[in-house]
gemmi code that builds the backbone of each chain (N, CA, C; Angstrom):
import gemmi

chains = {
    "A": [
        ("UNK", (42.850, 149.809, 121.370), (41.582, 150.302, 121.820), (40.510, 149.232, 121.774)),
        ("UNK", (39.299, 149.603, 122.249), (38.263, 148.653, 122.353), (37.522, 148.437, 121.080)),
        ("UNK", (37.600, 149.379, 120.187), (36.816, 149.274, 118.942), (37.711, 149.360, 117.707)),
        ("UNK", (37.052, 149.408, 116.567), (37.722, 149.587, 115.304), (37.897, 151.099, 115.031)),
        ("UNK", (39.084, 151.485, 114.808), (39.409, 152.883, 114.664), (39.791, 153.197, 113.211)),
        ("UNK", (39.111, 154.251, 112.623), (39.436, 154.618, 111.284), (39.922, 156.057, 111.256)),
        ("UNK", (40.849, 156.369, 110.353), (41.325, 157.717, 110.241), (41.691, 158.003, 108.782)),
        ("UNK", (41.537, 159.262, 108.362), (40.885, 160.332, 109.122), (39.396, 160.080, 109.135)),
        ("UNK", (38.646, 160.832, 109.943), (37.208, 160.670, 109.978), (36.597, 161.403, 108.787)),
        ("UNK", (37.274, 162.470, 108.342), (36.799, 163.247, 107.209), (37.992, 163.568, 106.313)),
        ("UNK", (37.793, 163.517, 104.972), (38.906, 163.827, 104.101), (38.252, 164.556, 102.826)),
        ("UNK", (38.758, 165.758, 102.563), (38.381, 166.432, 101.384), (39.606, 166.526, 100.501)),
        ("UNK", (39.508, 166.091, 99.295), (40.661, 166.057, 98.377), (40.237, 166.567, 97.019)),
        ("UNK", (41.252, 167.034, 96.293), (40.973, 167.529, 94.935), (40.971, 166.356, 93.930)),
        ("UNK", (40.171, 166.444, 92.952), (40.129, 165.416, 91.934), (41.542, 165.220, 91.362)),
        ("UNK", (41.892, 163.932, 91.228), (43.175, 163.608, 90.669), (44.219, 163.298, 91.744)),
        ("UNK", (44.010, 163.693, 92.987), (44.985, 163.384, 94.056), (44.787, 161.986, 94.540)),
        ("UNK", (45.848, 161.465, 95.159), (45.793, 160.180, 95.813), (45.430, 160.333, 97.290)),
        ("UNK", (44.644, 159.339, 97.842), (44.333, 159.382, 99.277), (44.575, 158.039, 99.913)),
        ("UNK", (44.884, 158.054, 101.146), (45.144, 156.808, 101.906), (44.251, 156.852, 103.151)),
        ("UNK", (43.482, 155.791, 103.274), (42.618, 155.661, 104.473), (43.100, 154.569, 105.361)),
        ("UNK", (42.993, 154.708, 106.625), (43.568, 153.784, 107.590), (42.515, 153.133, 108.458)),
        ("UNK", (42.728, 151.824, 108.761), (41.825, 151.091, 109.662), (42.664, 150.325, 110.651)),
        ("UNK", (42.391, 150.594, 111.960), (42.990, 149.847, 113.055), (41.947, 148.858, 113.599)),
        ("UNK", (42.132, 147.586, 113.329), (41.119, 146.657, 113.732), (41.291, 146.320, 115.253)),
        ("UNK", (40.281, 145.609, 115.735), (40.373, 145.216, 117.108), (41.494, 144.139, 117.253)),
        ("UNK", (42.316, 144.256, 118.291), (43.468, 143.382, 118.477), (43.047, 141.901, 118.442)),
        ("UNK", (43.688, 141.130, 117.643), (43.385, 139.685, 117.550), (42.396, 139.329, 116.439)),
        ("UNK", (41.755, 140.315, 115.888), (40.797, 139.977, 114.829), (41.551, 139.637, 113.522)),
        ("UNK", (41.228, 138.477, 113.005), (41.932, 138.019, 111.810), (41.257, 138.477, 110.575)),
        ("UNK", (39.943, 138.752, 110.626), (39.200, 139.125, 109.432), (39.006, 140.641, 109.393)),
        ("UNK", (39.123, 141.202, 108.195), (38.932, 142.634, 108.008), (38.325, 142.906, 106.646)),
        ("UNK", (37.282, 143.748, 106.746), (36.599, 144.126, 105.478), (36.697, 145.629, 105.272)),
        ("UNK", (36.732, 146.024, 103.957), (36.485, 147.418, 103.631), (35.185, 147.497, 102.804)),
        ("UNK", (34.341, 148.465, 103.120), (33.118, 148.686, 102.412), (33.056, 150.187, 102.003)),
        ("UNK", (32.250, 150.430, 100.977), (32.002, 151.837, 100.590), (30.509, 152.062, 100.665)),
        ("UNK", (30.096, 153.178, 101.137), (28.690, 153.547, 101.227), (28.500, 154.943, 100.641)),
        ("UNK", (27.883, 154.939, 99.459), (27.501, 156.237, 98.873), (26.301, 156.794, 99.512)),
        ("UNK", (26.080, 158.051, 99.441), (25.005, 158.741, 100.110), (23.676, 158.112, 99.819)),
        ("UNK", (22.935, 157.648, 100.817), (21.652, 157.075, 100.715), (21.611, 155.700, 100.136)),
        ("UNK", (22.770, 155.028, 100.009), (22.791, 153.725, 99.423), (23.343, 152.667, 100.443)),
        ("UNK", (23.232, 151.405, 100.047), (23.707, 150.374, 100.915), (25.180, 150.167, 100.930)),
        ("UNK", (25.627, 149.164, 101.662), (27.034, 148.911, 101.801), (27.589, 148.094, 100.578)),
        ("UNK", (28.631, 148.627, 100.012), (29.219, 148.009, 98.813), (30.547, 147.374, 99.254)),
        ("UNK", (30.660, 146.053, 99.092), (31.883, 145.328, 99.417), (33.047, 145.733, 98.528)),
        ("UNK", (34.222, 145.990, 99.155), (35.391, 146.335, 98.404), (36.426, 145.197, 98.450)),
        ("UNK", (36.886, 144.887, 99.690), (37.990, 143.887, 99.816), (37.842, 143.192, 101.158)),
        ("UNK", (38.336, 141.935, 101.219), (38.292, 141.190, 102.476), (39.618, 140.492, 102.740)),
        ("UNK", (40.103, 140.696, 103.995), (41.335, 140.059, 104.387), (41.029, 138.996, 105.488)),
        ("UNK", (41.637, 137.834, 105.374), (41.452, 136.846, 106.389), (42.815, 136.291, 106.731)),
        ("UNK", (43.378, 136.696, 107.869), (44.661, 136.196, 108.282), (45.715, 136.484, 107.245)),
        ("UNK", (46.483, 135.434, 106.957), (47.566, 135.537, 105.962), (47.173, 135.039, 104.621)),
        ("UNK", (45.876, 134.712, 104.462), (45.422, 134.198, 103.157), (45.372, 135.333, 102.125)),
        ("UNK", (45.410, 134.990, 100.889), (45.301, 136.004, 99.823), (43.986, 136.736, 99.943)),
        ("UNK", (43.956, 138.063, 99.894), (42.754, 138.784, 100.079), (41.767, 138.605, 98.904)),
        ("UNK", (40.492, 138.769, 99.227), (39.457, 138.751, 98.165), (39.248, 140.194, 97.721)),
        ("UNK", (39.736, 140.426, 96.497), (39.741, 141.809, 95.978), (38.576, 142.015, 95.022)),
        ("UNK", (37.657, 141.080, 94.965), (36.640, 141.066, 93.912), (35.729, 142.321, 93.912)),
        ("UNK", (35.693, 143.025, 94.990), (34.809, 144.189, 95.075), (35.471, 145.493, 94.701)),
        ("UNK", (36.761, 145.516, 94.490), (37.444, 146.773, 94.151), (36.916, 147.261, 92.790)),
        ("UNK", (36.449, 148.482, 92.723), (35.773, 148.956, 91.472), (36.727, 149.228, 90.267)),
        ("UNK", (37.966, 149.507, 90.592), (38.919, 149.753, 89.457), (40.336, 149.597, 89.946)),
        ("UNK", (41.272, 149.661, 89.062), (42.683, 149.461, 89.474), (43.204, 150.696, 90.155)),
        ("UNK", (42.391, 151.731, 90.340), (42.805, 152.896, 91.116), (42.747, 152.572, 92.626)),
        ("UNK", (42.001, 151.531, 92.941), (41.810, 151.168, 94.325), (42.704, 149.998, 94.708)),
        ("UNK", (43.366, 150.108, 95.860), (44.180, 149.014, 96.392), (44.161, 149.045, 97.886)),
        ("UNK", (44.409, 147.939, 98.495), (44.427, 147.832, 99.985), (45.531, 146.905, 100.385)),
        ("UNK", (46.063, 147.164, 101.607), (47.088, 146.314, 102.074), (46.810, 146.026, 103.573)),
        ("UNK", (47.269, 144.869, 103.987), (47.178, 144.544, 105.396), (48.261, 143.494, 105.643)),
        ("UNK", (49.082, 143.682, 106.642), (50.112, 142.748, 107.030), (49.723, 141.973, 108.244)),
        ("UNK", (49.452, 140.676, 108.020), (49.003, 139.818, 109.170), (47.667, 140.292, 109.722)),
        ("UNK", (47.626, 140.537, 111.034), (46.411, 140.919, 111.692), (46.501, 142.394, 112.171)),
        ("UNK", (47.291, 143.198, 111.451), (47.548, 144.528, 111.888), (46.722, 145.509, 111.021)),
        ("UNK", (47.185, 146.737, 111.093), (46.477, 147.871, 110.436), (46.293, 147.576, 108.964)),
        ("UNK", (45.245, 148.140, 108.375), (44.971, 148.057, 106.970), (44.930, 149.434, 106.379)),
        ("UNK", (45.396, 149.619, 105.165), (45.222, 150.923, 104.509), (44.555, 150.641, 103.135)),
        ("UNK", (43.630, 151.569, 102.845), (42.975, 151.554, 101.525), (43.421, 152.809, 100.796)),
        ("UNK", (44.025, 152.567, 99.612), (44.564, 153.670, 98.814), (43.733, 153.862, 97.524)),
        ("UNK", (43.348, 155.086, 97.301), (42.647, 155.459, 96.096), (43.533, 156.430, 95.301)),
        ("UNK", (43.913, 156.015, 94.111), (44.787, 156.834, 93.253), (43.957, 157.681, 92.348)),
        ("UNK", (44.440, 158.847, 92.036), (43.805, 159.692, 90.999), (42.292, 159.770, 91.258)),
        ("UNK", (41.954, 160.275, 92.459), (40.577, 160.291, 92.877), (39.649, 160.991, 91.862)),
        ("UNK", (38.405, 160.506, 91.801), (37.444, 161.101, 90.984), (36.211, 161.433, 91.819)),
        ("UNK", (35.345, 162.275, 91.404), (34.194, 162.727, 92.156), (33.279, 161.538, 92.518)),
        ("UNK", (33.212, 160.557, 91.674), (32.395, 159.373, 91.976), (32.933, 158.564, 93.132)),
        ("UNK", (34.189, 158.854, 93.552), (34.710, 158.178, 94.716), (34.204, 158.719, 96.026)),
        ("UNK", (33.548, 159.805, 95.998), (33.014, 160.422, 97.203), (32.036, 159.449, 97.906)),
        ("UNK", (32.293, 159.120, 99.085), (31.491, 158.197, 99.833), (32.060, 158.068, 101.262)),
        ("UNK", (31.370, 157.295, 102.108), (31.935, 156.910, 103.361), (32.545, 155.534, 103.215)),
        ("UNK", (33.771, 155.426, 103.629), (34.507, 154.126, 103.540), (34.518, 153.566, 104.951)),
        ("UNK", (33.915, 152.381, 105.069), (33.780, 151.706, 106.393), (34.721, 150.490, 106.444)),
        ("UNK", (35.289, 150.308, 107.609), (36.150, 149.120, 107.820), (35.418, 148.318, 108.975)),
        ("UNK", (35.487, 146.981, 108.867), (34.931, 146.140, 109.882), (35.980, 145.012, 110.142)),
        ("UNK", (36.087, 144.616, 111.413), (36.958, 143.526, 111.718), (36.219, 142.479, 112.556)),
        ("UNK", (36.653, 141.261, 112.465), (36.051, 140.192, 113.214), (37.012, 139.080, 113.543)),
        ("UNK", (36.657, 138.229, 114.542), (37.576, 137.166, 114.884), (37.637, 136.063, 113.925)),
        ("UNK", (36.763, 136.039, 112.915), (36.844, 135.028, 111.878), (36.267, 133.690, 112.286)),
        ("UNK", (35.759, 133.612, 113.506), (35.218, 132.353, 113.976), (33.726, 132.231, 113.732)),
        ("UNK", (33.245, 130.977, 113.762), (31.813, 130.745, 113.532), (30.974, 131.339, 114.707)),
        ("UNK", (29.956, 132.089, 114.289), (29.019, 132.594, 115.300), (29.411, 133.903, 115.902)),
        ("UNK", (30.502, 134.481, 115.508), (30.930, 135.782, 116.129), (30.527, 136.890, 115.222)),
        ("UNK", (30.364, 138.071, 115.852), (29.968, 139.261, 115.108), (31.142, 140.062, 114.668)),
        ("UNK", (30.845, 140.994, 113.805), (31.875, 141.906, 113.297), (31.562, 143.307, 113.912)),
        ("UNK", (32.609, 144.044, 114.113), (32.548, 145.398, 114.638), (33.008, 146.355, 113.538)),
        ("UNK", (32.206, 147.408, 113.359), (32.506, 148.393, 112.358), (33.148, 149.630, 113.022)),
        ("UNK", (34.005, 150.271, 112.197), (34.492, 151.561, 112.561), (33.495, 152.602, 112.186)),
        ("UNK", (33.744, 153.861, 112.554), (32.848, 154.949, 112.284), (32.930, 155.486, 110.834)),
        ("UNK", (33.963, 154.986, 110.117), (34.087, 155.346, 108.744), (34.923, 156.582, 108.462)),
        ("UNK", (35.336, 156.729, 107.221), (36.007, 157.915, 106.715), (35.111, 158.466, 105.631)),
        ("UNK", (34.708, 159.742, 105.825), (33.913, 160.407, 104.802), (34.856, 161.070, 103.833)),
        ("UNK", (34.827, 160.613, 102.616), (35.737, 161.123, 101.585), (34.884, 161.990, 100.636)),
        ("UNK", (35.367, 163.213, 100.415), (34.726, 164.135, 99.482), (35.760, 164.549, 98.453)),
        ("UNK", (35.495, 164.254, 97.254), (36.334, 164.671, 96.098), (35.748, 165.895, 95.394)),
        ("UNK", (36.535, 166.942, 95.387), (36.008, 168.185, 94.820), (36.745, 168.530, 93.529)),
    ],
    "B": [
        ("UNK", (23.917, 132.461, 93.434), (24.524, 133.699, 93.870), (24.036, 134.040, 95.250)),
        ("UNK", (24.976, 134.435, 96.103), (24.636, 134.813, 97.505), (23.984, 136.177, 97.519)),
        ("UNK", (22.778, 136.280, 98.048), (22.032, 137.511, 98.101), (21.306, 137.702, 99.395)),
        ("UNK", (21.092, 138.911, 99.772), (20.269, 139.258, 100.900), (19.331, 140.341, 100.485)),
        ("UNK", (18.047, 140.170, 100.629), (17.082, 141.119, 100.184), (16.245, 141.583, 101.418)),
        ("UNK", (16.061, 142.850, 101.528), (15.330, 143.393, 102.675), (14.134, 144.193, 102.191)),
        ("UNK", (13.074, 144.086, 103.053), (11.844, 144.880, 102.728), (11.194, 145.352, 103.999)),
        ("UNK", (10.482, 146.484, 103.973), (10.455, 147.413, 102.883), (11.771, 148.203, 102.785)),
        ("UNK", (11.901, 148.973, 101.739), (13.134, 149.802, 101.631), (13.070, 150.933, 102.641)),
        ("UNK", (11.878, 151.436, 102.933), (11.745, 152.519, 103.923), (10.424, 152.372, 104.601)),
        ("UNK", (10.327, 152.940, 105.776), (9.208, 152.802, 106.622), (9.083, 154.005, 107.503)),
        ("UNK", (7.863, 154.547, 107.606), (7.585, 155.677, 108.532), (6.554, 155.166, 109.525)),
        ("UNK", (6.858, 155.293, 110.825), (5.971, 154.885, 111.841), (5.812, 155.957, 112.913)),
        ("UNK", (4.715, 155.937, 113.656), (4.514, 156.851, 114.745), (5.168, 156.352, 116.028)),
        ("UNK", (5.683, 157.308, 116.771), (6.282, 156.918, 118.039), (5.333, 156.092, 118.885)),
        ("UNK", (5.904, 155.020, 119.443), (5.128, 154.148, 120.277), (4.533, 152.924, 119.610)),
        ("UNK", (4.489, 153.011, 118.233), (4.009, 151.869, 117.481), (5.060, 150.793, 117.234)),
        ("UNK", (4.605, 149.631, 116.837), (5.507, 148.537, 116.527), (5.703, 148.440, 114.988)),
        ("UNK", (6.810, 147.843, 114.609), (7.029, 147.555, 113.211), (7.885, 146.310, 113.042)),
        ("UNK", (7.784, 145.691, 111.837), (8.563, 144.510, 111.542), (9.247, 144.692, 110.200)),
        ("UNK", (10.544, 144.422, 110.199), (11.336, 144.458, 108.990), (11.692, 143.077, 108.512)),
        ("UNK", (11.715, 142.837, 107.229), (11.899, 141.515, 106.667), (13.270, 141.382, 105.996)),
        ("UNK", (13.799, 140.169, 106.020), (15.115, 139.833, 105.371), (15.016, 138.441, 104.790)),
        ("UNK", (15.266, 138.311, 103.546), (15.305, 137.001, 102.875), (16.780, 136.829, 102.328)),
        ("UNK", (17.316, 135.616, 102.596), (18.675, 135.419, 102.212), (18.819, 134.103, 101.406)),
        ("UNK", (19.850, 134.097, 100.567), (20.141, 132.872, 99.793), (21.625, 132.523, 99.915)),
        ("UNK", (22.207, 132.928, 101.068), (23.621, 132.646, 101.286), (23.786, 131.171, 101.647)),
        ("UNK", (24.821, 130.568, 101.046), (25.138, 129.163, 101.304), (26.621, 128.917, 101.087)),
        ("UNK", (27.196, 128.155, 101.954), (26.654, 127.543, 103.179), (26.483, 128.518, 104.298)),
        ("UNK", (25.308, 128.532, 104.891), (24.915, 129.554, 105.842), (25.550, 129.314, 107.203)),
        ("UNK", (26.061, 130.348, 107.827), (26.585, 130.279, 109.155), (25.704, 130.995, 110.191)),
        ("UNK", (25.512, 132.283, 110.004), (24.746, 133.064, 110.922), (24.195, 134.317, 110.286)),
        ("UNK", (23.274, 134.963, 110.948), (22.657, 136.159, 110.435), (22.624, 137.240, 111.474)),
        ("UNK", (22.995, 138.426, 111.071), (23.092, 139.551, 111.991), (22.169, 140.651, 111.545)),
        ("UNK", (21.653, 141.367, 112.500), (21.003, 142.647, 112.209), (21.822, 143.758, 112.818)),
        ("UNK", (22.054, 144.780, 112.008), (22.791, 145.946, 112.416), (21.899, 147.208, 112.355)),
        ("UNK", (22.125, 148.148, 113.229), (21.482, 149.416, 113.220), (22.533, 150.475, 112.818)),
        ("UNK", (22.224, 151.266, 111.843), (23.178, 152.301, 111.408), (22.498, 153.692, 111.468)),
        ("UNK", (22.977, 154.455, 112.418), (22.529, 155.852, 112.534), (23.202, 156.661, 111.447)),
        ("UNK", (22.578, 157.741, 111.009), (23.117, 158.538, 109.971), (24.485, 159.057, 110.351)),
        ("UNK", (25.439, 158.854, 109.471), (26.804, 159.306, 109.656), (27.644, 158.427, 110.585)),
        ("UNK", (27.108, 157.337, 110.949), (27.864, 156.420, 111.901), (28.012, 155.043, 111.265)),
        ("UNK", (28.955, 154.258, 111.809), (29.103, 152.907, 111.331), (27.991, 152.003, 111.901)),
        ("UNK", (27.698, 150.898, 111.253), (26.672, 150.029, 111.737), (27.034, 149.385, 113.094)),
        ("UNK", (26.038, 149.216, 113.901), (26.224, 148.646, 115.274), (25.382, 147.363, 115.381)),
        ("UNK", (25.964, 146.288, 115.877), (25.279, 144.954, 115.893), (24.148, 145.048, 116.950)),
        ("UNK", (23.000, 144.505, 116.485), (21.840, 144.337, 117.377), (21.687, 142.903, 117.854)),
        ("UNK", (21.702, 142.040, 116.929), (21.576, 140.591, 117.231), (22.402, 139.726, 116.278)),
        ("UNK", (22.748, 138.558, 116.702), (23.341, 137.569, 115.847), (22.713, 136.223, 116.134)),
        ("UNK", (22.338, 135.507, 115.125), (21.668, 134.190, 115.261), (22.300, 133.193, 114.361)),
        ("UNK", (22.505, 132.014, 114.891), (22.927, 130.844, 114.096), (21.694, 130.079, 113.576)),
        ("UNK", (21.890, 129.085, 112.780), (20.815, 128.385, 112.132), (19.975, 127.656, 113.142)),
        ("UNK", (20.477, 127.396, 114.335), (19.720, 126.616, 115.312), (18.904, 127.512, 116.207)),
        ("UNK", (19.024, 128.867, 116.056), (18.279, 129.765, 116.935), (17.096, 130.371, 116.154)),
        ("UNK", (15.943, 130.414, 116.833), (14.719, 130.902, 116.188), (14.411, 132.322, 116.488)),
        ("UNK", (14.796, 132.785, 117.686), (14.538, 134.163, 118.079), (15.536, 134.624, 119.090)),
        ("UNK", (15.843, 135.927, 119.057), (16.749, 136.500, 119.975), (16.355, 137.928, 120.173)),
        ("UNK", (16.360, 138.370, 121.447), (15.936, 139.745, 121.716), (17.098, 140.602, 122.300)),
        ("UNK", (17.021, 141.872, 122.028), (17.959, 142.856, 122.520), (17.126, 144.088, 122.844)),
        ("UNK", (16.695, 144.145, 124.085), (15.816, 145.238, 124.483), (14.479, 145.184, 123.735)),
        ("UNK", (14.160, 146.307, 123.037), (12.950, 146.383, 122.318), (13.060, 145.777, 120.931)),
        ("UNK", (14.192, 145.247, 120.612), (14.404, 144.618, 119.307), (14.342, 143.106, 119.453)),
        ("UNK", (13.565, 142.454, 118.616), (13.455, 140.989, 118.615), (13.634, 140.474, 117.200)),
        ("UNK", (14.643, 139.638, 117.028), (14.862, 139.063, 115.734), (14.467, 137.599, 115.642)),
        ("UNK", (13.902, 137.202, 114.541), (13.532, 135.793, 114.369), (14.277, 135.212, 113.128)),
        ("UNK", (14.442, 133.976, 113.087), (15.143, 133.298, 112.031), (14.475, 131.993, 111.701)),
        ("UNK", (14.122, 131.795, 110.446), (13.587, 130.527, 109.971), (14.598, 130.019, 108.908)),
        ("UNK", (15.443, 129.070, 109.324), (16.519, 128.586, 108.479), (16.008, 127.767, 107.309)),
        ("UNK", (14.765, 127.218, 107.441), (14.202, 126.421, 106.414), (13.767, 127.259, 105.238)),
        ("UNK", (13.072, 128.386, 105.558), (12.580, 129.293, 104.515), (13.595, 130.417, 104.186)),
        ("UNK", (14.724, 130.413, 105.013), (15.758, 131.421, 104.778), (15.211, 132.871, 104.904)),
        ("UNK", (14.425, 133.022, 105.982), (13.846, 134.353, 106.251), (14.155, 134.722, 107.695)),
        ("UNK", (14.349, 136.066, 107.843), (14.486, 136.614, 109.171), (13.694, 137.899, 109.265)),
        ("UNK", (13.294, 138.244, 110.445), (12.586, 139.485, 110.689), (13.198, 140.171, 111.900)),
        ("UNK", (13.044, 141.493, 111.894), (13.474, 142.288, 113.096), (12.166, 143.059, 113.484)),
        ("UNK", (11.744, 142.844, 114.751), (10.539, 143.464, 115.242), (10.973, 144.557, 116.234)),
        ("UNK", (10.464, 145.771, 116.058), (10.756, 146.872, 116.997), (9.481, 147.164, 117.724)),
        ("UNK", (9.597, 147.055, 119.059), (8.398, 147.248, 119.901), (8.437, 148.634, 120.551)),
        ("UNK", (7.253, 149.270, 120.541), (7.103, 150.605, 121.206), (8.161, 151.546, 120.699)),
        ("UNK", (8.143, 151.833, 119.449), (9.246, 152.573, 118.805), (9.500, 153.973, 119.459)),
        ("UNK", (10.732, 154.349, 119.430), (11.134, 155.620, 119.982), (11.802, 156.453, 118.830)),
        ("UNK", (11.904, 157.729, 119.053), (12.486, 158.611, 118.020), (13.905, 158.193, 117.702)),
        ("UNK", (14.554, 157.698, 118.680), (15.982, 157.243, 118.507), (16.119, 155.993, 117.630)),
        ("UNK", (14.973, 155.340, 117.356), (15.012, 154.161, 116.500), (15.117, 154.522, 115.044)),
        ("UNK", (14.984, 155.816, 114.735), (15.169, 156.275, 113.355), (16.594, 156.007, 112.922)),
        ("UNK", (16.717, 155.129, 111.925), (17.996, 154.657, 111.445), (17.794, 153.727, 110.240)),
        ("UNK", (18.904, 153.257, 109.726), (18.849, 152.165, 108.730), (19.142, 150.873, 109.416)),
        ("UNK", (18.353, 149.861, 109.094), (18.574, 148.537, 109.679), (19.040, 147.565, 108.558)),
        ("UNK", (20.164, 146.962, 108.840), (20.859, 146.143, 107.812), (20.918, 144.734, 108.236)),
        ("UNK", (20.498, 143.849, 107.395), (20.534, 142.416, 107.580), (21.814, 141.888, 106.899)),
        ("UNK", (22.561, 141.032, 107.616), (23.826, 140.563, 107.087), (23.905, 139.035, 107.286)),
        ("UNK", (24.081, 138.304, 106.200), (24.230, 136.841, 106.342), (25.672, 136.454, 106.145)),
        ("UNK", (26.095, 135.465, 106.894), (27.509, 135.020, 106.854), (27.625, 133.613, 106.429)),
        ("UNK", (28.534, 133.319, 105.612), (28.859, 131.906, 105.273), (29.809, 131.309, 106.280)),
        ("UNK", (29.894, 129.981, 106.281), (30.737, 129.311, 107.256), (32.174, 129.652, 107.034)),
        ("UNK", (32.980, 129.409, 107.997), (34.395, 129.772, 107.992), (35.123, 129.118, 106.846)),
        ("UNK", (34.758, 127.917, 106.523), (35.454, 127.190, 105.421), (35.266, 127.969, 104.114)),
        ("UNK", (34.230, 128.738, 104.035), (33.956, 129.498, 102.809), (34.540, 130.911, 102.936)),
        ("UNK", (35.275, 131.146, 103.972), (35.949, 132.423, 104.093), (35.233, 133.377, 105.012)),
        ("UNK", (34.155, 132.889, 105.663), (33.456, 133.727, 106.625), (32.939, 135.050, 106.008)),
        ("UNK", (32.607, 135.003, 104.732), (32.233, 136.202, 104.021), (30.851, 136.670, 104.462)),
        ("UNK", (30.719, 137.994, 104.436), (29.454, 138.600, 104.828), (28.736, 139.114, 103.523)),
        ("UNK", (27.455, 138.925, 103.460), (26.634, 139.396, 102.414), (25.599, 140.381, 102.983)),
        ("UNK", (25.615, 141.583, 102.549), (24.752, 142.656, 103.116), (23.476, 142.831, 102.349)),
        ("UNK", (22.394, 143.039, 103.079), (21.173, 143.523, 102.428), (21.266, 145.024, 102.203)),
        ("UNK", (20.308, 145.571, 101.451), (20.343, 146.971, 101.125), (19.870, 147.874, 102.247)),
        ("UNK", (19.297, 147.252, 103.285), (18.863, 148.026, 104.428), (17.391, 148.488, 104.350)),
        ("UNK", (16.834, 148.768, 105.447), (15.526, 149.405, 105.546), (15.700, 150.679, 106.341)),
        ("UNK", (15.261, 151.758, 105.763), (15.299, 153.066, 106.436), (14.028, 153.268, 107.266)),
        ("UNK", (14.191, 153.389, 108.557), (13.086, 153.575, 109.492), (13.055, 155.004, 109.975)),
        ("UNK", (11.932, 155.707, 109.823), (11.763, 157.009, 110.370), (10.592, 156.982, 111.384)),
        ("UNK", (10.901, 157.350, 112.639), (9.925, 157.342, 113.715), (9.488, 158.829, 113.873)),
        ("UNK", (8.232, 159.066, 113.750), (7.708, 160.456, 113.921), (6.942, 160.571, 115.205)),
        ("UNK", (7.069, 161.787, 115.786), (6.347, 161.985, 117.075), (4.868, 162.093, 116.866)),
    ],
}
model = gemmi.Model(1)
for chain_id, residues in chains.items():
    chain = gemmi.Chain(chain_id)
    for i, (resn, *xyz) in enumerate(residues, 1):
        res = gemmi.Residue()
        res.name, res.seqid = resn, gemmi.SeqId(i, " ")
        for name, pos in zip(("N", "CA", "C"), xyz):
            atom = gemmi.Atom()
            atom.name, atom.element = name, gemmi.Element(name[0])
            atom.pos, atom.b_iso = gemmi.Position(*pos), 0.0
            res.add_atom(atom)
        chain.add_residue(res)
    model.add_chain(chain)
structure = gemmi.Structure()
structure.add_model(model)
structure.setup_entities()
């Protein structure tokens, strides 16, 4: 597709369950970010993938959070044993990784933990 | 520490009026700066992107300026419309050698009233 696609768009889950969020980046984009945005707050960096380099996981809030990406393909963000504080919009952005180019965001996955 | 600070945090303006949003960054080594518009419930959409050699760039009624010496940027909205109500996010990027990382400001919430 022409843009960054995220699925599902909305997810309601029970506390303690695991969830998996998916991001389909723009074809050819080597860079991919995951961000979290709590209601009324700014974007919180989670993890950054750049090609085949080791990902920057410095933003992951706990070991319940993990993300994978193989090469320049789809990425999945997994949250284990979800808690109510995990409720947020999870945004994915991809970019060509080159100097001067912009990044494109997906519409996000709204996660609600009840 | 790489930081991006935006001001004001929120802004209410009357339809048809102009406004200016501010962004100060300390990202180094600096590559480029982007302004994004984020409508409620949507992912951020790019408005402008500027490298250190560019002083101003326009996108319709949006005009961004960049002073690489003082590390300041501004986004000017001319003749505001109700549809301009959104959060405006300033994003600074480091050069590719540093991983092309993005640093986000906290955003400015703009509300345009009729």
